[in-house]
N, C-alpha and C positions, 0 to 999 in steps of 0.2 A: 503493500501497500505507500504511497506517498506521502510524504512529510511537508507537516506547514509548520509557520508559528505566526498564530495571531494575536494583532495588538489592539485592544479596544479600549475608547476613550469614552467615558460615560458623561453624564450632565454631574456641574460639582453642588448643586443643592440636594443629591439624593443621599443616601445613606449609608456606611460603608457596610451593615446588613443588605438594604438594597441592593449594591454591588455584588454581594455576594453571592445573590440570589440569582441575577443576572447570569454571572458566570455557570452557576450550576444549570440553567435554564441550557443555554448555549454548550455545555460541554452533555447535556442529556442526549441533546439533534447526533451529537458527535457518537455518542455511545449507541442509542439508538440505532444507527446506521451502521454498525457494524466496525466504527474506529474505533478508539482508545485515547483518552487524555494523557497525555506523558508529563506534564507540568504545567500548573496554576503558580507565576507568580503576581500579587499584588503589588504596585509600584505606588499604590497613594495616591493623594491629591497634587497633582503637579503644576506648576504654572505653564499654562500654553503660550506658543510663539505669536499668536495672534487670538483675535474674539473669536468666537465657534458660535453661530448662531445665541448670540449677546453674552456667550461664558467667558472668564478670566482663565477657568483650572478647570480641573477634568480628571479623574478618577482613573488610574491606570491599571489595565490586565493584561498581562501574556499570556497566554496560553500555546503550551508545544502538542502536537495533534499527530496522530499516526492515525488517519483515516481516508474511506476512498472518497471519490470526487464528489457523489451522487448527496454524500451526508456533508462534506464540507458547504456545496450550495446550497443547502436547505438550511444549514445555520448562518450562512450570510444573508439570505433572504429576509430571516427571521432579525440579523440585527440592521439593517432597513428598514422595519417594519416597526420597532423599537424607538421611543418617543428619547426613550430613556440615553441609548449612543450616538454622541456626536459624531462620531468617527471611527472607522473601522478599518484595519490592513492587513492583508494577507497575504501572506508568500512561501513560496514552496520552496523546499530547501533542502540541501543532497544526504546532511544527518544533524541530528538533534543535540543544541550542545546541555551538556553536561553540569552538573551543579550551577552557581549561579549567575545569573544573566550578567552583565556589563552593569546594567542598572541598577543592582542591589549590591556589585560589590565596592569595598569600603576605599575608596584614594589610594592608600597605602597597599590596599593589594592589587590592585591598577599596575601595569608593565607601564615602564617613564618613557617618553615619547622623546623622541630625541629632536631637541629645536633647531633648526639653521638658521633662521634671523638671528639667534647669539652671533653666531659667528661672522653674519653678512655686516649687523652693527659695529664688531671690532676690526673689520679690514677697511671700513667709510671710512673714518676718523686719521688713519694712515695714508689713506691717498689724497685727502683731505687737507692735508699737512706738504705734503711732497710738492704739492698745489700752489700752497700759501710761499714754499722756500724758490718755487721758479719764481711767483711771480717779482718776490724781495729780488731777485737776479737781474729781474729785468730793468728794473726801475734804477739798481746803484748801475747796471750800463749805462742808461741813457744822462745820470747823472753823472757819469762818465764822460763823456761826450761832450756835454755842453761844456766843460771846465778848458777843453783844447784848444 
């Protein structure tokens, strides 16, 4: 069976209990269709990048699914009909993540990223100072020509 990851964003004014009920209802579509729900992660109430239907925040939930296509389509159809769901996105993946997703990992547990912009910042002042030296040499040459 294909593997999927689905992220659901629910309205900010519903309770955490209602979000769990919504998640259970969507999971039941998957299990009734012959699939399994490998993992459910509740990411909590988070800020949205922009307003969606007059909401500034939303309850985020991640579902890792191993399910047939028909069950996935039925779940997505019900997500579209549910008024509490602001957005949802489903992607097909090669394999499901083991353990916590990146959203639940603490910053110290995440791998460090190398920042190339720091290296560029160090090289720019050096180039600028050499340009200033060239400009100073040109002004000295002009004053020497004027004295002759």
